[in-house]
Every structure is written in structure tokens, then in C-alpha cells.
C-alpha positions as CSV (number, residue, x, y, z in Angstrom):
1,M,0.2,0.0,0.1
2,V,1.6,3.0,-1.0
3,Q,1.7,6.5,1.5
4,D,-0.1,9.3,0.4
5,P,2.9,11.8,-0.2
6,R,0.6,14.7,1.2
7,Q,0.9,12.7,4.4
8,E,4.9,11.9,3.9
9,Y,5.1,15.5,3.6
10,L,3.5,16.0,6.6
11,D,5.4,13.6,8.9
12,D,8.7,14.7,7.6
13,I,7.9,18.8,8.4
14,I,6.7,17.6,11.5
15,T,9.6,15.6,12.6
16,R,12.1,18.5,11.4
17,W,10.3,21.5,12.5
18,E,7.7,21.0,15.5
19,K,10.7,21.7,18.1
20,P,11.6,25.1,16.7
21,M,8.4,26.2,15.9
22,L,7.1,25.2,18.9
23,R,9.7,27.4,20.7
24,L,8.5,30.1,18.8
25,C,4.9,29.9,19.0
26,F,5.4,29.7,22.7
27,A,7.4,32.5,22.3
28,Y,5.0,34.8,20.9
29,L,1.8,33.2,23.1
30,C,3.6,32.9,26.3
31,D,1.0,30.0,26.9
32,T,1.9,26.1,26.1
33,A,-1.2,25.4,25.0
34,L,-2.2,28.1,22.7
35,A,1.5,27.6,21.3
36,E,0.8,23.9,20.5
37,D,-2.4,24.8,18.8
38,A,-0.3,27.5,16.6
39,V,2.1,24.9,15.6
40,Q,-0.9,22.2,14.7
41,E,-2.4,24.7,12.8
42,T,0.5,25.7,10.7
43,F,1.7,22.5,10.1
44,F,-2.4,21.6,9.5
45,K,-2.2,24.8,6.9
46,A,1.2,23.8,5.1
47,W,-0.4,20.3,4.4
48,K,-3.6,22.1,2.9
49,S,-0.6,24.3,0.7
50,Y,1.0,20.9,-0.5
51,G,1.7,21.8,-3.9
52,R,1.4,25.4,-3.8
53,F,4.9,25.3,-1.8
54,R,7.2,26.1,-5.1
55,G,10.4,25.9,-3.3
56,E,10.7,30.2,-3.9
57,A,12.1,30.2,-0.2
58,E,13.3,27.9,2.6
59,E,11.3,25.8,3.4
60,K,12.3,27.0,7.6
61,T,11.0,30.6,6.1
62,W,7.8,29.2,4.8
63,L,7.1,27.5,8.1
64,T,8.0,30.4,10.1
65,R,5.6,32.3,8.3
66,I,2.9,30.8,8.9
67,A,3.6,30.0,12.6
68,I,4.0,33.9,12.6
69,N,0.5,34.5,11.1
70,T,-1.1,32.0,12.9
71,C,0.1,33.1,16.7
72,K,-0.3,37.2,15.3
73,D,-4.3,35.7,14.5
74,L,-4.3,34.4,18.7
75,M,-3.1,37.5,19.5
76,K,-5.7,39.2,17.7
77,S,-8.7,37.4,20.1
78,A,-10.3,38.8,23.1
79,W,-9.3,36.6,25.1
80,M,-5.2,37.2,24.0
81,R,-6.4,41.5,25.0
82,N,-7.6,40.8,28.2
83,T,-5.0,38.2,29.3
84,D,-1.7,38.7,31.4
85,R,0.7,37.1,29.4
86,F,3.9,37.4,32.0
87,I,6.4,34.5,30.5
88,S,8.4,32.6,32.7
89,P,11.6,31.1,31.1
90,D,11.7,28.1,32.5
91,A,8.2,27.5,31.0
92,L,9.7,27.4,27.6
93,P,9.7,24.1,25.2
94,E,12.6,22.2,25.3
95,G,15.3,23.2,22.5
96,E,18.0,21.8,20.7
97,A,20.6,22.8,24.0
98,P,19.4,22.2,27.5
99,F,17.7,25.2,29.1
100,D,20.8,26.8,31.4
101,E,19.5,28.8,34.3
102,R,22.0,31.1,34.1
103,D,20.3,32.1,31.1
104,D,17.3,33.4,32.8
105,T,18.2,37.0,32.7
106,V,18.7,37.3,29.1
107,T,15.4,35.1,28.4
108,R,13.7,37.9,30.1
109,A,14.9,40.5,28.6
110,V,14.2,39.4,25.5
111,L,10.6,38.1,26.2
112,A,10.5,41.9,27.7
113,L,10.9,43.7,23.8
114,P,8.5,45.6,22.4
115,P,7.0,43.4,20.0
116,K,8.3,44.3,16.5
117,I,12.1,44.1,18.7
118,K,11.4,40.9,20.1
119,E,9.7,39.0,16.7
120,V,13.5,40.2,14.6
121,T,15.5,38.9,18.2
122,L,13.4,35.4,18.1
123,L,13.9,34.6,14.5
124,H,17.3,35.6,14.7
125,W,18.7,34.2,18.1
126,F,16.5,32.0,18.2
127,Q,15.8,30.3,15.1
128,G,19.1,31.5,13.5
129,M,17.7,33.3,10.5
130,T,20.1,35.8,8.0
131,L,18.4,39.3,7.8
132,D,17.7,37.8,4.0
133,E,15.0,35.0,5.9
134,M,13.5,37.2,8.2
135,A,13.3,40.2,5.7
136,K,11.4,37.2,3.5
137,V,9.6,35.8,6.6
138,L,8.3,39.4,7.6
139,R,7.4,40.9,4.7
140,L,9.7,43.7,5.3
141,P,12.6,45.3,3.9
142,R,15.7,44.2,4.6
143,S,16.8,47.4,6.1
144,T,13.8,47.5,8.2
145,V,15.0,44.5,9.6
146,N,18.4,45.5,10.0
147,Y,17.4,48.1,12.0
148,R,15.0,46.2,14.7
149,L,17.8,43.3,15.0
150,K,20.3,46.6,15.7
151,K,17.3,48.3,18.4
152,A,17.2,44.9,20.3
153,K,20.8,44.7,19.8
154,M,21.1,48.3,21.5
155,M,18.3,47.9,24.1
156,L,19.7,44.6,25.4
157,K,23.2,45.7,25.9
158,K,21.7,48.6,27.6
159,E,19.5,46.4,29.5
160,L,22.1,43.6,30.4
161,E,25.0,46.6,31.0
162,D,25.5,45.0,34.6
163,W,25.1,41.3,33.7
164,Y,27.6,39.2,33.2
165,Y,28.3,35.1,34.1
166,E,30.6,34.3,37.1
167,D,32.8,31.5,37.4
168,E,32.1,29.1,40.3
């Protein structure tokens, strides 16, 4: 029995991209259940679009764009606007590297950034995207993305000015 190519595609993208998309969605939504819903919706939308993805962008870029749009749609809901969205770094889904308690200060500083600045920070440092990839995902000029990234560096530098690791 031959498996449906769309099902094979879905299995493949879930295996490769589930954890990075979950971390991204959680950072946007600050809620594990909502992040899981957003990731599920992201993969469902990708599955529905099977065959229409022309490969003009990297698969990661395409999926990230879908995930960001899905998160933004969820954030527009009345429930999200009226809920305290405080995020605890230890609640982040497991990443490629284990969470290090010393990262708490940096993570909190990143999550406290204004939304547009936080967005490029998450894509660049948490997803490892280049300026060009971020520009495609965010549908913004490269110069705008570059400005926001520089602004993020400046804000984080100021916020973390007196912070450092102590060797024990």
C-alpha cells in the first residue's frame, strides 16, 4: 500500500520543524497550550498547501511565516487581549540545547522587548535566521529588519549592561 505523498510530507516537516516552531510560537503566545495549537494549525496549513509551495523560499522560512501569522491571529482574539501574558523562561518548550538557569536574565530581557523588536530577535537568535530570511518571513525590507535587529542589540546591551556570568 502506497502512502499519500501529502502524509509523508506532513510527517517529514513535523519531525524536522516541530520543536523550533513550538519554541517560536510559545515565545509569541506565552502559553504552552496555545503554542501547541498554533503549531498544529501551522502544520495543517502547510499540509493544505502541499503542492503550492514553489520552493522560492526555504522551507523553514515558509513554515516560520505561517507560524507567525497563526500566532498573530491568535493574539488578535479578545481573550488574548484581556489576559496577562507573563512568560516564565523555565516554561519554554525543550530546545536543541538544555535550558541553562544562567540564561534566565537574557531570556527575560528578550521576552520583555517590544513586539516588533522581539520578533526579529526571536527569529535571528532563537531560529538562526539571516537578515534576508527574516525579511522574507516578515515581508519587510531588509533595511527595516536590520534596523530592528540593531535596535534589539542596543536595548539588550543596555538592559544587560551590568549582567555577567560568574565562574564558580
